[in-house]
Structure formats: C-alpha cells, structure tokens
C-alpha positions as CSV (number, residue, x, y, z in Angstrom):
1,M,98.2,82.7,71.0
2,S,100.1,83.6,74.3
3,E,99.6,86.6,76.5
4,S,102.3,89.6,75.0
5,F,104.6,90.2,77.7
6,P,103.4,93.8,78.7
7,R,99.6,92.2,79.3
8,L,101.1,89.4,81.8
9,S,103.4,91.7,83.5
10,A,100.7,93.9,84.2
11,R,98.1,90.9,85.1
12,T,100.9,89.5,87.4
13,R,101.4,92.9,88.9
14,R,105.5,92.0,87.5
15,F,105.3,88.8,88.2
16,T,104.9,89.3,91.8
17,L,102.0,87.0,92.6
18,G,102.0,83.2,93.5
19,V,105.3,84.2,94.9
20,P,105.6,83.0,98.8
21,R,106.8,85.8,101.2
22,G,105.3,87.1,104.8
23,F,106.7,84.4,106.3
24,T,106.6,83.4,110.4
25,I,108.6,80.5,112.3
26,S,106.7,79.2,114.4
27,P,109.1,78.6,118.2
28,D,109.7,75.6,117.9
29,G,110.6,75.6,114.3
30,G,107.9,72.8,113.4
31,R,105.2,75.3,111.3
32,V,105.7,78.1,108.7
33,V,103.0,80.0,108.2
34,F,103.0,82.5,104.9
35,L,101.3,84.6,102.5
36,R,100.6,83.7,98.6
37,T,98.1,84.0,96.2
38,R,96.9,80.7,94.9
39,S,98.3,81.2,90.9
40,G,100.5,83.9,89.5
41,T,97.3,85.9,87.8
42,D,95.1,85.6,90.9
43,P,95.2,89.0,93.2
44,V,93.8,87.8,96.1
45,T,96.5,86.7,99.0
46,C,95.8,83.8,100.5
47,L,97.2,82.4,104.7
48,W,99.3,79.2,104.5
49,E,100.9,77.5,107.1
50,L,103.7,74.2,106.1
51,D,104.3,71.6,108.6
52,T,108.1,71.4,108.5
53,E,108.3,67.8,109.5
54,T,105.9,66.0,107.0
55,H,106.3,68.9,104.7
56,V,102.7,69.3,104.4
57,E,101.3,72.6,103.3
58,R,97.7,73.9,104.2
59,L,95.7,77.0,103.1
60,V,94.5,78.6,106.2
61,V,92.7,81.8,105.0
62,D,91.2,82.2,101.7
63,P,89.5,85.7,102.1
64,R,87.2,84.8,98.8
65,A,85.6,81.6,101.0
66,I,85.1,84.2,103.9
67,H,84.5,87.5,102.2
68,G,83.9,87.2,99.2
69,D,85.9,89.1,95.8
70,D,85.6,92.5,96.3
71,E,87.4,94.9,98.5
72,D,86.3,98.1,100.7
73,L,89.7,99.4,102.1
74,P,89.4,102.3,104.5
75,P,91.1,105.1,103.6
76,E,94.0,104.5,105.9
77,E,94.6,101.2,104.5
78,R,94.7,102.3,101.0
79,A,97.5,105.0,102.2
80,R,99.4,102.2,103.8
81,R,99.6,99.4,100.6
82,E,100.4,102.8,98.5
83,R,103.5,103.3,101.3
84,S,104.6,99.7,101.3
85,R,104.2,99.3,97.4
86,E,101.9,96.7,98.3
87,A,100.0,95.4,94.7
88,A,98.2,92.6,95.4
89,G,94.3,92.4,98.0
90,G,93.6,90.2,100.1
91,V,94.7,89.1,103.1
92,V,98.2,91.1,102.5
93,A,99.4,91.7,106.0
94,Y,98.7,89.3,109.5
95,A,100.1,89.3,112.9
96,T,100.4,86.2,115.4
97,D,100.7,85.4,118.7
98,T,104.0,84.5,120.2
99,G,103.8,81.0,120.0
100,V,102.3,81.4,116.6
101,T,98.9,79.6,117.4
102,T,96.5,82.4,116.2
103,A,97.1,84.8,113.4
104,C,94.6,87.9,112.9
105,F,94.5,90.0,109.9
106,A,92.1,93.1,108.4
107,L,90.2,92.2,105.4
108,S,87.9,94.8,103.6
109,G,87.6,96.9,106.7
110,G,87.1,93.7,109.1
111,L,88.9,92.3,111.6
112,Y,89.5,88.6,112.1
113,V,91.1,86.3,113.8
114,V,92.2,82.9,113.0
115,D,93.1,79.3,114.6
116,L,95.7,78.4,112.9
117,A,95.4,74.6,114.3
118,T,92.0,74.5,112.8
119,G,91.9,76.8,110.4
120,R,88.6,78.1,111.5
121,A,88.3,81.6,111.2
122,R,85.5,84.3,113.2
123,K,84.8,87.9,112.2
124,L,84.7,90.7,115.7
125,D,82.5,93.0,115.9
126,T,84.1,96.5,115.5
127,P,83.1,99.8,115.8
128,G,84.4,100.9,112.3
129,A,86.4,99.8,110.0
130,V,90.6,98.3,111.2
131,I,93.4,98.9,109.5
132,D,96.7,97.0,111.1
133,P,95.4,94.6,114.1
134,R,97.9,92.7,116.4
135,L,97.9,90.3,118.6
136,S,99.3,90.4,122.2
137,P,101.9,88.0,122.7
138,D,100.0,85.3,124.9
139,G,97.3,86.3,122.3
140,R,94.4,86.7,124.9
141,R,94.0,90.3,123.0
142,V,94.0,91.9,120.0
143,A,94.9,96.2,119.1
144,Y,93.6,98.0,116.2
145,V,92.9,101.1,115.0
146,T,89.7,102.5,113.8
147,G,88.7,106.1,112.9
148,G,92.2,107.4,114.5
149,A,91.5,105.5,118.3
150,L,93.2,102.5,119.5
151,H,91.2,100.0,120.4
152,V,91.4,96.2,121.8
153,Q,89.3,93.8,122.2
154,D,89.3,90.3,124.6
155,L,89.3,87.4,122.6
156,V,87.5,85.9,125.4
157,S,84.4,87.9,126.4
158,G,84.5,90.2,123.4
159,E,84.9,92.7,125.4
160,D,86.1,96.2,123.2
161,R,87.2,99.4,124.8
162,A,89.1,102.4,123.2
163,L,92.2,103.1,125.1
164,A,93.1,106.3,123.0
165,T,90.7,108.3,121.4
166,P,91.9,111.3,119.1
167,E,91.5,114.6,120.3
168,S,90.8,116.3,116.8
169,E,90.5,115.1,113.1
170,T,94.1,115.7,112.6
171,V,95.2,113.3,115.3
172,T,95.3,109.7,115.4
173,Y,96.7,107.3,117.6
174,G,98.3,103.6,116.7
175,L,99.3,104.6,113.1
176,A,102.5,105.3,111.7
177,E,102.6,109.0,109.8
178,F,103.4,109.6,106.3
179,I,107.3,110.3,106.7
180,A,107.7,107.0,109.1
181,A,105.8,104.8,106.4
182,E,107.3,106.2,103.1
183,E,110.9,107.0,104.2
184,M,112.0,105.3,107.4
185,D,110.1,101.5,106.7
186,R,108.0,102.1,109.6
187,M,104.8,100.8,109.0
188,R,103.3,100.1,112.6
189,G,102.6,102.8,115.4
190,Y,102.2,100.7,118.4
191,W,103.9,97.7,120.1
192,W,102.5,95.4,122.5
193,A,104.4,94.8,126.2
194,P,105.9,91.3,126.2
195,S,103.5,90.7,129.0
196,G,100.2,91.9,127.1
197,D,99.4,94.1,130.0
198,A,100.5,97.4,128.2
199,L,100.9,99.0,124.8
200,L,104.0,101.8,123.9
201,V,101.5,103.5,121.3
202,E,102.1,107.1,119.0
203,R,100.3,109.7,119.2
204,V,100.3,111.5,115.8
205,D,99.1,115.4,115.0
206,E,99.2,116.5,111.6
207,A,97.9,120.2,112.5
208,P,101.2,121.4,111.4
209,V,101.3,120.1,108.3
210,R,100.5,121.9,105.5
211,T,97.4,121.1,103.7
212,W,97.8,120.2,99.8
213,H,94.7,119.0,97.5
214,I,95.0,115.8,94.9
215,A,92.5,116.9,92.0
216,D,90.6,114.7,89.7
217,P,90.1,116.6,86.8
218,A,88.8,113.7,84.9
219,N,85.9,113.8,86.8
220,P,84.8,117.5,88.1
221,D,81.9,116.5,90.0
222,R,83.9,115.2,92.6
223,P,85.9,117.0,95.3
224,A,89.8,117.1,95.4
225,T,91.0,115.2,98.2
226,A,93.3,116.7,101.1
227,Q,96.0,115.5,102.3
228,R,98.4,116.5,104.4
229,Y,101.8,116.2,102.7
230,P,105.5,117.8,104.8
231,A,107.2,118.9,101.6
232,A,110.9,120.2,102.4
233,G,111.5,122.6,104.7
234,T,107.5,122.8,106.2
235,P,106.9,121.6,108.9
236,N,106.4,117.4,110.0
237,A,103.5,116.1,112.1
238,I,103.8,115.8,115.7
239,T,104.9,112.4,117.3
240,E,104.6,111.6,120.8
241,L,104.6,108.6,122.3
242,Y,102.6,106.8,126.0
243,V,102.8,103.7,127.4
244,L,99.1,103.1,127.8
245,G,97.9,100.1,130.4
246,L,95.1,97.7,129.7
247,D,94.0,99.6,133.3
248,G,93.8,103.0,131.7
249,S,97.3,104.1,133.1
250,R,98.6,106.5,130.7
251,V,102.4,107.5,131.1
252,T,104.1,109.9,128.4
253,V,107.7,109.0,127.0
254,P,109.3,112.1,126.0
255,Y,111.9,112.3,123.4
256,A,113.3,115.7,122.0
257,E,114.0,114.9,118.5
258,E,112.0,115.0,115.6
259,Y,111.4,112.0,113.8
260,L,110.9,108.4,116.0
261,T,112.8,105.9,113.7
262,T,111.4,102.6,115.3
263,A,110.5,101.0,118.8
264,V,111.0,97.7,120.1
265,W,109.6,95.9,123.5
266,D,111.2,92.7,124.3
267,T,112.0,90.9,127.0
268,H,115.0,92.6,127.2
269,A,114.3,96.2,127.1
270,L,111.5,98.8,126.1
271,S,113.9,100.8,123.3
272,I,113.0,103.5,121.2
273,V,115.0,104.9,118.4
274,T,115.4,108.8,117.3
275,L,116.5,111.0,114.5
276,T,117.3,114.4,114.6
277,R,115.7,116.4,111.7
278,D,119.2,117.2,109.7
279,Q,119.5,113.0,110.4
280,K,123.2,113.9,111.3
281,T,122.6,112.3,115.1
282,M,120.6,109.0,115.8
283,R,119.6,107.9,119.6
284,L,118.8,104.7,120.7
285,F,117.3,105.0,124.6
286,T,115.5,102.1,126.9
287,V,112.6,103.5,128.8
288,D,111.3,102.4,132.0
289,P,107.7,101.5,130.6
290,A,106.7,103.0,134.5
291,T,107.8,106.1,134.5
292,G,108.8,106.6,130.7
293,A,112.3,108.1,131.8
294,S,114.6,107.2,129.6
295,T,118.0,106.2,129.4
296,L,120.4,106.6,126.5
297,V,122.1,103.5,125.0
298,R,124.1,104.6,121.9
299,Q,124.6,107.9,120.0
300,D,125.7,108.1,116.5
301,N,126.8,111.0,114.6
302,D,127.6,111.3,111.0
303,P,128.3,114.7,109.3
304,A,126.5,114.1,106.1
305,W,123.5,111.8,107.6
306,V,123.0,108.8,109.6
307,D,121.1,105.5,108.2
308,I,118.0,103.9,109.3
309,V,118.7,100.7,109.1
310,T,115.8,97.5,109.6
311,G,115.9,95.0,112.1
312,V,117.6,96.8,114.7
313,P,117.8,97.5,118.1
314,A,117.4,93.8,118.6
315,H,119.2,91.7,121.9
316,L,120.7,88.2,122.0
317,D,119.6,86.0,124.8
318,D,122.3,87.5,127.0
319,G,120.8,91.0,126.8
320,S,123.8,92.0,124.3
321,L,122.3,94.7,121.9
322,V,122.3,93.8,118.1
323,W,123.0,97.3,116.3
324,V,123.7,98.4,112.7
325,A,126.8,101.5,112.0
326,G,128.6,103.2,109.7
327,S,132.3,102.8,111.0
328,D,135.3,102.8,108.8
329,G,133.7,103.4,105.3
330,G,131.0,100.5,105.5
331,H,127.5,99.6,107.3
332,R,129.1,97.3,110.0
333,L,127.1,95.0,112.3
334,F,127.9,95.7,115.9
335,V,127.2,92.9,118.6
336,G,127.8,94.9,122.1
337,E,130.0,97.5,121.7
338,R,132.3,95.2,119.1
339,A,132.2,95.2,115.6
340,V,132.1,92.0,114.3
341,T,131.6,92.4,110.4
342,P,134.3,94.2,108.0
343,P,134.0,97.3,106.7
344,T,134.2,95.9,103.2
345,L,131.2,93.8,103.8
346,Q,127.9,96.5,103.8
347,V,125.3,95.1,105.9
348,R,122.1,95.9,104.4
349,A,119.3,94.9,107.7
350,V,119.2,92.6,109.9
351,L,116.5,90.0,109.8
352,D,116.3,88.0,112.7
353,V,117.5,87.3,116.2
354,D,117.4,83.7,117.1
355,H,118.9,83.1,120.8
356,D,122.4,83.7,120.2
357,S,122.3,84.0,116.6
358,V,122.0,86.9,114.0
359,L,120.6,86.2,110.7
360,F,121.4,89.6,108.3
361,S,121.8,90.2,104.7
362,A,124.8,92.1,103.1
363,S,126.6,92.7,100.5
364,G,130.7,92.2,99.3
365,D,129.4,92.3,95.6
366,P,127.0,95.3,95.5
367,T,125.2,93.2,93.1
368,E,124.4,90.3,95.7
369,I,122.5,90.7,98.8
370,Q,123.9,87.2,100.6
371,L,122.9,86.0,104.3
372,W,125.2,85.5,106.9
373,T,124.8,84.7,110.2
374,W,126.8,86.1,113.9
375,D,126.5,82.9,116.2
376,G,128.6,84.7,118.8
377,H,132.1,83.7,117.8
378,S,132.1,83.9,114.1
379,L,130.4,85.1,110.8
380,L,128.9,82.3,108.8
381,P,127.7,82.1,105.0
382,V,123.9,81.0,105.2
383,S,123.6,81.6,101.2
384,T,127.0,80.2,99.0
385,R,125.5,80.6,95.7
386,S,125.6,83.7,93.4
387,G,122.3,85.9,93.6
388,V,120.3,88.0,96.0
389,F,118.6,86.4,99.2
390,S,116.8,87.2,101.8
391,G,115.3,85.2,104.7
392,R,114.2,84.6,108.5
393,M,115.1,82.3,111.4
394,A,113.4,81.1,114.8
395,G,113.9,77.6,116.3
396,G,116.9,76.8,114.6
397,V,114.9,76.6,111.1
398,G,115.6,78.9,108.2
399,V,113.8,80.1,105.7
400,L,115.5,81.5,102.5
401,S,114.1,83.0,99.4
402,E,116.6,83.0,96.4
403,Q,116.4,85.3,92.9
404,S,119.8,85.0,90.6
405,L,120.1,85.4,86.7
406,D,120.2,81.9,86.3
407,T,117.1,80.9,87.7
408,E,113.3,82.3,87.1
409,G,111.3,83.9,90.1
410,V,111.6,83.1,93.5
411,S,112.7,80.2,95.0
412,T,112.4,79.7,98.6
413,T,113.1,76.8,101.0
414,V,112.4,75.7,104.6
415,V,116.1,74.5,105.8
416,R,115.0,72.1,109.0
417,R,117.6,71.8,112.0
418,D,118.9,68.4,110.5
419,G,119.8,70.3,107.2
420,M,117.0,68.9,105.0
421,A,115.3,71.4,102.6
422,V,111.8,71.7,102.1
423,P,110.7,73.6,99.2
424,I,107.8,76.0,99.4
425,P,106.5,76.6,95.6
426,S,105.8,79.5,93.9
427,F,102.9,79.6,91.7
428,A,104.3,82.5,89.8
429,E,103.8,83.1,85.7
430,R,106.8,82.7,83.6
431,P,107.7,86.0,81.6
432,G,108.7,83.7,78.3
433,L,111.4,86.0,77.8
434,D,114.7,85.1,76.8
435,L,117.2,86.9,78.8
436,R,120.0,88.4,77.5
437,V,121.8,90.2,80.2
438,S,125.7,91.1,81.0
439,I,126.6,92.4,84.4
440,G,129.8,93.7,85.1
441,R,131.1,97.0,85.8
442,S,131.7,100.4,83.2
443,G,133.4,103.1,83.7
444,R,136.1,105.2,85.0
445,R,134.3,104.8,88.8
446,E,133.5,101.0,87.6
447,L,129.8,101.1,88.3
448,A,127.8,98.2,88.4
449,T,126.4,98.1,84.8
450,A,124.1,95.7,83.2
451,V,124.4,95.3,79.6
452,V,120.7,93.9,78.1
453,L,120.9,92.7,74.1
454,P,118.1,91.1,72.1
455,S,117.6,87.7,72.1
456,W,118.1,87.7,68.5
457,H,121.0,89.7,68.1
458,Q,124.5,88.4,67.2
459,Q,127.5,90.8,68.6
460,G,129.2,93.0,65.7
461,S,125.9,92.1,63.4
462,G,125.0,95.6,63.5
463,K,124.7,99.0,65.6
464,L,121.3,99.0,68.2
465,P,119.5,102.0,69.3
466,V,120.7,102.5,72.9
467,L,118.3,102.9,75.8
468,M,119.1,103.9,79.3
469,D,117.3,102.1,81.7
470,P,118.0,103.9,85.3
471,Y,116.9,104.2,88.6
472,G,120.1,106.1,89.8
473,G,119.1,107.5,93.1
474,P,119.5,107.1,97.0
475,H,118.5,103.9,98.7
476,A,117.7,101.7,95.7
477,Q,119.6,99.4,93.1
478,R,118.7,98.4,89.6
479,V,121.7,96.2,89.1
480,L,121.2,92.8,90.9
481,N,122.5,89.6,90.2
482,R,118.4,88.3,89.9
483,R,116.2,88.0,86.7
484,G,113.4,89.3,88.2
485,A,115.3,93.2,88.0
486,F,115.7,93.1,84.4
487,L,112.3,91.5,82.4
488,E,111.1,95.0,81.3
489,S,114.5,96.1,80.2
490,Q,114.8,92.6,78.3
491,W,111.4,93.5,77.1
492,F,112.9,96.6,75.6
493,A,115.7,95.1,74.0
494,E,113.7,92.7,72.4
495,Q,112.0,95.6,70.8
496,G,115.3,96.5,69.0
497,F,117.2,98.3,71.9
498,A,120.4,98.1,73.6
499,V,119.7,98.5,77.2
500,V,122.4,99.6,79.5
501,V,121.0,99.6,83.4
502,A,123.9,101.5,85.6
503,D,123.6,101.9,89.6
504,G,125.6,105.4,90.3
505,R,126.7,107.5,93.2
506,G,124.3,107.5,96.0
507,T,123.3,104.1,95.6
508,P,123.8,101.2,98.0
509,G,125.9,98.7,98.4
510,R,129.3,100.2,98.0
511,G,130.0,101.6,101.1
512,T,129.1,105.2,102.6
513,D,131.6,107.3,100.9
514,F,129.7,106.3,97.7
515,E,126.2,106.8,99.1
516,R,127.2,110.2,100.6
517,A,128.8,111.7,97.1
518,V,125.3,112.9,96.2
519,R,125.2,115.2,99.6
520,G,124.1,118.8,98.1
521,D,123.3,117.6,94.8
522,L,121.1,115.2,93.7
523,A,121.5,116.0,89.9
524,T,125.3,116.2,89.1
525,P,126.6,113.1,90.3
526,A,123.9,111.1,89.2
527,L,123.8,112.2,85.5
528,E,127.5,112.4,85.4
529,D,127.9,108.7,86.1
530,Q,125.0,107.8,83.7
531,I,127.2,109.1,81.1
532,D,129.8,107.6,82.2
533,A,128.5,104.1,82.4
534,L,127.5,104.6,79.0
535,Q,130.9,106.1,77.8
536,G,132.4,102.5,79.2
537,V,129.9,100.0,77.8
538,A,130.9,101.5,74.4
539,E,134.3,100.9,74.6
540,Q,133.3,97.2,75.1
541,Y,130.4,96.7,72.7
542,G,131.6,99.3,70.5
543,D,130.7,97.2,67.1
544,D,126.5,97.2,69.1
545,L,125.9,100.7,70.4
546,D,124.9,103.4,68.3
547,L,125.2,106.3,70.4
548,T,123.7,108.7,67.9
549,K,120.8,107.2,68.6
550,V,120.6,107.2,72.6
551,A,117.4,107.5,75.2
552,I,116.6,107.2,78.3
553,R,113.5,106.5,81.0
554,G,112.8,106.3,84.1
555,W,110.2,106.7,86.9
556,S,110.2,108.8,90.1
557,F,113.7,109.1,90.7
558,G,114.5,107.7,87.6
559,G,112.6,110.4,86.2
560,F,113.9,113.2,87.1
561,L,117.2,111.4,86.0
562,A,115.5,111.1,82.7
563,A,114.5,114.2,82.1
564,L,117.8,115.9,83.5
565,A,119.7,114.0,80.9
566,V,117.9,115.7,78.0
567,L,117.6,119.1,79.5
568,R,121.6,119.3,80.9
569,R,123.0,116.5,78.3
570,P,121.2,117.5,74.9
571,D,124.5,116.0,73.4
572,V,124.6,112.5,74.7
573,F,120.7,111.4,75.1
574,H,118.6,112.3,72.1
575,A,115.2,111.2,74.0
576,A,113.6,110.6,76.7
577,V,110.7,109.0,79.0
578,A,109.8,110.6,82.5
579,G,107.8,109.0,84.3
580,A,106.4,110.3,87.9
581,P,109.6,112.8,87.9
582,V,110.7,115.1,90.9
583,T,111.1,118.6,89.2
584,D,111.4,120.7,92.3
585,W,112.6,119.0,95.4
586,R,110.9,121.8,97.4
587,L,108.0,119.4,96.5
588,Y,109.4,116.5,97.7
589,D,109.0,115.3,101.3
590,T,111.3,116.3,104.4
591,C,113.2,113.2,105.3
592,Y,114.2,112.0,101.7
593,T,115.2,115.4,100.5
594,E,116.6,117.2,103.6
595,R,118.8,114.2,104.0
596,Y,120.7,114.7,100.6
597,L,120.0,118.3,100.4
598,G,119.6,120.0,103.9
599,H,117.1,122.7,104.7
600,P,116.0,124.5,101.8
601,D,116.0,128.2,103.8
602,E,119.5,127.4,105.1
603,Q,121.1,126.3,101.4
604,P,118.6,127.1,98.5
605,E,121.4,127.5,95.9
606,V,121.8,123.4,96.7
607,Y,118.0,123.5,95.6
608,E,118.3,125.7,92.4
609,K,121.6,123.3,91.5
610,S,119.1,120.1,91.8
611,S,115.7,121.5,90.1
612,L,114.5,120.8,86.6
613,F,113.2,124.3,86.3
614,A,116.3,126.6,85.5
615,D,117.1,124.7,82.3
616,A,113.2,124.4,80.5
617,D,114.9,126.5,77.8
618,K,117.8,124.1,77.0
619,L,115.3,121.3,75.9
620,D,115.5,120.2,72.3
621,R,115.3,117.1,72.3
622,P,111.9,115.1,72.7
623,L,110.9,114.4,76.4
624,L,107.8,112.5,77.3
625,L,106.4,113.2,80.5
626,I,104.0,110.6,82.5
627,H,102.1,111.2,85.3
628,G,99.4,109.9,87.9
629,L,97.3,112.4,89.0
630,A,96.6,111.1,91.9
631,D,99.9,110.2,92.8
632,D,100.0,111.4,96.7
633,N,104.1,110.8,96.6
634,V,105.3,112.7,94.0
635,V,102.5,114.8,92.8
636,A,101.1,115.6,89.5
637,A,102.7,119.4,90.1
638,H,106.0,118.4,89.8
639,T,105.2,117.1,85.8
640,L,102.5,120.1,85.4
641,R,105.2,122.8,86.6
642,L,107.7,121.4,84.6
643,S,105.5,121.7,81.6
644,S,104.3,125.0,82.6
645,A,108.1,126.3,82.5
646,L,109.0,124.6,79.4
647,L,106.0,126.2,77.9
648,A,106.7,129.5,78.9
649,A,110.3,128.4,77.4
650,G,108.7,127.6,73.8
651,R,109.8,123.8,74.1
652,Q,108.0,121.1,72.8
653,H,107.5,118.2,75.0
654,S,104.6,115.9,75.4
655,V,102.5,115.2,78.7
656,L,100.7,111.6,79.6
657,P,98.2,112.8,82.6
658,L,96.9,109.3,84.1
659,S,93.5,109.6,85.8
660,G,93.2,108.0,88.8
661,V,96.3,106.6,88.7
662,T,99.2,106.6,92.0
663,H,102.7,106.3,92.1
664,M,102.2,102.8,91.7
665,T,100.5,102.9,88.5
666,P,98.5,99.1,89.4
667,Q,95.9,99.1,86.9
668,E,96.6,96.7,84.5
669,V,95.4,98.5,81.0
670,V,97.8,101.3,82.4
671,A,100.4,99.6,83.0
672,E,100.0,97.3,80.1
673,N,99.5,100.4,77.6
674,L,102.3,102.1,79.7
675,L,104.8,100.0,78.3
676,L,103.7,100.3,74.5
677,L,103.4,103.5,74.4
678,Q,106.9,104.3,75.6
679,V,108.2,102.2,73.0
680,D,106.6,103.7,70.1
681,F,108.0,107.4,71.3
682,L,111.0,106.1,71.8
683,K,111.3,104.9,68.6
684,K,109.8,107.7,66.5
685,S,111.6,110.3,69.0
686,L,115.4,108.0,67.7
687,G,114.1,107.7,63.9
688,V,114.1,103.9,64.7
689,T,112.0,101.9,61.8
690,S,112.1,98.4,62.5
C-alpha cells in the first residue's frame, strides 16, 4: 500500500526534496552549479554541476561521503535556517569565487572548500563552528564567522586570523541581525571587495534588544533559551558598518537610518541601502571605502511605506543603476532615471544582470509570476507559458524554473546561447493527488481566488462543507498558477470539503494601492475580503457549497485570520483552526508590524483594532489553537495569552501545544499528524459524518 499524502508530504518536506535549486552559472556559461538531494525523500542536500555543452551532470559533493549522516549545527546556523525556512540538511548553502572554479560551504559546523573541476573537497581547520563562509572573488581566501568573530583564512598558506572580534556577548561581526533575516530577506552580514583585499562588515550589538525566554515545559530539567526579540515599539539591535582591510585597517561607514536593508560591492561601486524606522524613506548611498564617506544616489519616499525589493541595487556594464521603485501605482524597473516597465507590470525581483541585460520577475496577472529581460532597448518576455517562473542568467546562458497547474513539481531547464534547452532533472516525489483547481476572480473586488473540489465530486450532485484556506496577509500569496500551492488544499478537499483560497487586500501582485489598503488595520480588510471571496464563489458554485458549514484554517498570519474569523464573524464561519497565530501585534517584531501599524506608543488604537483579545468574549464557535512551544518567530505567548483571555471570558476552546516545534513544524510525525488532527477537528465541529 502506498504512503498516505500526510505521511509523504511530511517525509518530502512538502515535496521540496529532490528539486534542483541554488543555481550559479559560470561566467562563460559553460557550467551550472546547483543544489539537490539525491531523492525526493532524502533530506541531505548535495552539490552538483552540469556541463552545458556535453549535458553531463556530475555529483560534486555528497555530505555523507565526507562527514556522515548526523548534523551538529551551531545555534547561529539553526537560527539562520529557521529564518530562511530551510527544511533540508547537508550542503544547504554554498558560495563560489568569481570564476566559479572553487566553492565553499559549512557542514555540521565545519568549513569545507571544494575544487569544482576535480570534486576534491577538504576540511579547513577553524577555531570553532563555522557559519556563512564566502570565498574572495579571486578564490584565494575564505571568510567566515565563528563565535561572533569574522575570520579570513588563506587557502594556500592556511593562515587564519580574526579581522573583527566581538567586544561583548551581545556583539557579532559578519552576521545579519534577526530583523534583517526575518523581514528583509538579507541573510548575510559581510561583503567582499571585488579586489579581494577588504570586506564591508556589519557589526550588530543586541544589547538594547529585550530578552525573551523560550521555555520547553515538556522538559523542565532544561533551562529556557534566552533570545533577543525586538517586539513592536521596543529597541532594535544597533547596527554599524566597517570596511575591514586585510592589512588590518578599519574604516567606519556611518549612516543615520534605523535599518540596513542591503549592501552591494561590485566593480562599479560600494553601495548601501538604508531605511528609516517608519519605513517611509529609503536611501541608496555609494561609499568611498578608503574614507567611509557616503554620497546619496537616490531617495525614495512613500506616505505608507517603501518596499524592499531583492536584487537591487545592481549595475549594467556601463555603470547604469538598476533599481525597482513604486511609481504611478506599480512596482517598476528603473535603469538610470528611466522607468522601463509599465505600472501595470508589477516587478517582483531583479534576478540577475548579465552585462547590459536585466533578468527580472514580474506579474501582469497576480496569479502569474513571469520572467522578463530588459536588453537596453526593449522589454522581452522570457517565459511564454502560464505559470510561476524563476531564473538566473550569466554568460548568455539562462536557467529557468517553471511551475504550473498543468504539470507536477518544478521543471528546470538550462537555455544555452544557441537556444538549445538542457533539462536539469527533479527527483521530487509525486504527490499522487488528482488536482481539481479552478482559479479565477470573485467578489466585489475581483479577488484572485481558487476553488478546490474533491476529485470525486460531480458538480450539482450535492452541497459540500466549505473550508477557507488562506494566508491573507502582506508579502505572501496563496493563489498562484502552480500545483504545489494547492496540494494540502486538494487533500483537504478529498476529505469532503469544497476548499476556497483567496488573496485579499495586502497581498502582492496587484499594485501599491491594493497592498497598502491594510495600512493601519491588519484585521478588517483581510477578514472582509475572505467573506467577499466566499460570497462570490457561492454565486458561482451555489449548488456545491453548504454555507451553513463553513470552516477556516491557517498558519501564522493565516492563523490570526482564522481566529479572527470565528471571533468577529461567527455568522459566516462555524469553526476554525488557528496555527501559530499572531494574537497581539505588540508581541510581533518591529519591522513587519510597524510597517503596517506604525509605532504602538503613537497609535495604540490601531493595535487594539488588530488585536484578538478584545473579542475573546464573543467566541461561540469551535476554535483549535496550535502552537510550537519552540517558535521564536511567533512565540507561543500569542496563543497562551489568547487562551487565557478566552478562559477568563468563559469561552470553550482547544489548545494543541507542540513541544520542541518551531514555526516551521519540520518534524515528520508532527507535520503528518497535524493534517489528520485538523481534519478530525473540522469534521466534528461542523457535524460532518462522512
């Protein structure tokens, strides 16, 4: 008998194992280096290389061959993986020199360097467990962080020295702080100079950040883990920048803003991007590495907030600035001072700059993410089929990863300069589900909505209980034209539900006005739009939806939305499963929360409007709260405080605490049984017997 979907989904990390990722193209386009596990159930990630001329694929590094199965990760690496939502093990990240001849990586705290031509890997001696190693552009040295100190080791002589050592237990050099990693997609804290003789290094001091304690009540003999957590309205870490020379020099790079969003050091300039605490002003500076003096290149202002876009700043060969900014209601690509995309095409990210060409992802339809290039003269579509695409480009060679509703999994292709397509196989498991998903628009606001019906259901043959399955919050989408987005929803549908997935105001892909509609209120627009979508779907599928039995489930922001639904609109929603919900936005982090709600000391009424506590006495529908007790992103205090408020109001509810589980719930048994328990709870709560 084949494995059940919940078991297989858990074993495969939601079918992500075996999918090629993390591509690096050599400058001449002749080789592509990438990561992939050896099967769809193998959690150990290996390093591979594809020769684009011969089409021959080669295993470069198998972690089991050089280290073994067991991983002993330093705490900083565990935190980095949690921030990046990394579910696999082995070589989960690597860095190369400019010529892509050598790669380095950390494995179980050890530092390894591999010659990509021969596949010979060697472990380097280090004074402690290593995190985030990066080769110098010329490949002669490798920098890394250990014990909060930034080290550089010469690969020929073996000389290893610390360029910067923390002055106290709260200081680190070369690591991204919590806010940068969790909310800004910046996972690094140092950058090599193109010449390889200096580095731009971030110094982080967490002393001002309040200490929280993450306890494990299931193991009372273990002390609670102390964590610095910058909750809304409280101090952030102090960040500073220095140019550290290999000759021992140290140059301060001052900046006044609260946040460092990114830095880039290419052959054209050393650039830094900063953001004010209220996130209404973003500034791009070029820095003189010899003096630390900064020159303002560009300033973007927005009365709500300025969006952080990955991949910029960048430069064409002639030095022209590549940038993305809000303009005329859209996220637009700028080259120099000129907007080269229309406001109707929402630019998502800049993926690569290859000489005078820019590869970027963008959405015309919010359910699609397509690839485009700007070649200096015109916009050219790279992807031509419906779906969700990502890619890389270098040396005239492209790597395209494609997902759609019509095909299973992720399809990856290398496109050579002569136009020939070379596939990179995926080893991912097949989910074994017959997807029945219809994507369209619903409600007064024409919200992107997916309706997922059981594969065995005949339309018009009977009404099904409804399960709303949203995320519903800023920065994330559920309704995308790819099968992987609906696997869990389809499985719930197979249990006898009509599943509705809707992206309301605040979600990306429809322009700045749509995204900024949640400013000052994360609750009301999000909930209104779920109801609007439900009513719109009911008009289209009136003979198939039983609106007397409507449930809602979600995780993180989706968990907040699920709890909110049964508290404020029990006339519509009859049961909810809220996983890791944010229940009081004062308990969530500064950058995310203040972007939408402002500072709690300045606008306390805004926080009250988006909190769940004041509605506790309204609960009269079944509510299951699920929370990992080791969650350091949305801490368990959110659920425990809501539970206390519900108890004080005399309102019955259920709480499922998950011992040792983080926000990701990566444990196989936990991930499998969570799906089964949710179905059981929802059926009992709605009175569904079959």
